[in-house]
C-alpha positions in Angstrom: -45.5 82.1 -167.8 -48.7 83.2 -169.5 -48.2 84.5 -173.0 -51.8 85.1 -173.9 -52.2 82.2 -176.2 -51.3 79.5 -173.6 -49.5 78.9 -170.3 -46.0 77.5 -170.4 -43.8 76.0 -167.8 -40.1 76.5 -168.4 -37.0 75.0 -166.9 -34.1 77.1 -165.5 -32.6 77.5 -168.8 -35.8 79.0 -170.3 -36.8 75.8 -172.3 -40.5 75.1 -172.4 -41.1 71.8 -170.8 -44.9 71.8 -170.5 -47.8 73.7 -172.2 -51.1 74.2 -170.6 -54.1 75.3 -172.7 -57.8 74.8 -173.4 -59.8 75.1 -176.7 -61.0 78.6 -177.4 -59.0 80.2 -174.6 -56.4 82.6 -175.9 -56.3 85.3 -173.3 -54.3 83.7 -170.4 -53.0 86.5 -168.2 -52.5 85.3 -164.6 -51.0 82.1 -163.3 -50.1 80.9 -159.8 -48.6 77.7 -158.5 -50.6 76.4 -155.6 -48.8 76.0 -152.2 -49.4 72.2 -152.6 -46.7 72.4 -155.5 -48.8 70.1 -157.7 -51.5 72.5 -158.9 -51.4 75.4 -161.3 -54.1 78.1 -161.4 -54.5 80.2 -164.6 -57.0 82.8 -165.5 -58.4 83.5 -169.0 -59.4 87.2 -169.3 -61.7 86.9 -172.3 -63.8 84.0 -170.9 -63.5 85.1 -167.1 -62.8 81.4 -166.3 -60.3 80.1 -163.8 -58.6 76.8 -164.7 -56.9 74.4 -162.4 -54.3 72.2 -164.0 -52.4 69.3 -162.6 -49.0 70.9 -162.8 -46.8 67.9 -163.7 -49.4 66.0 -166.0 -50.7 69.1 -167.7 -54.2 68.0 -167.4 -57.3 70.2 -166.5 -58.7 69.2 -163.1 -61.3 72.1 -162.6 -62.8 74.9 -164.6 -64.7 77.7 -163.0 -66.1 81.2 -163.6 -64.7 84.1 -161.8 -67.2 86.2 -159.8 -67.7 89.7 -161.2 -69.6 92.1 -159.0 -72.7 93.7 -160.5 -72.0 97.3 -161.2 -74.1 99.6 -159.2 
């Protein structure tokens, strides 16, 4: 779940079992588990960055910037 400040993985009882975060990123709003079952994608609204985490290790594997179309 994304609670804004960080992304948390919870077990079936609702207990936090892993926390994912990056320095200066406090606007997490969207998360997805990759079909590979080992990768977690999360988006930070304030920085417009998409982070790719190793779901079980909690480590960042990729950090990118979302594409925002230029307004016309």
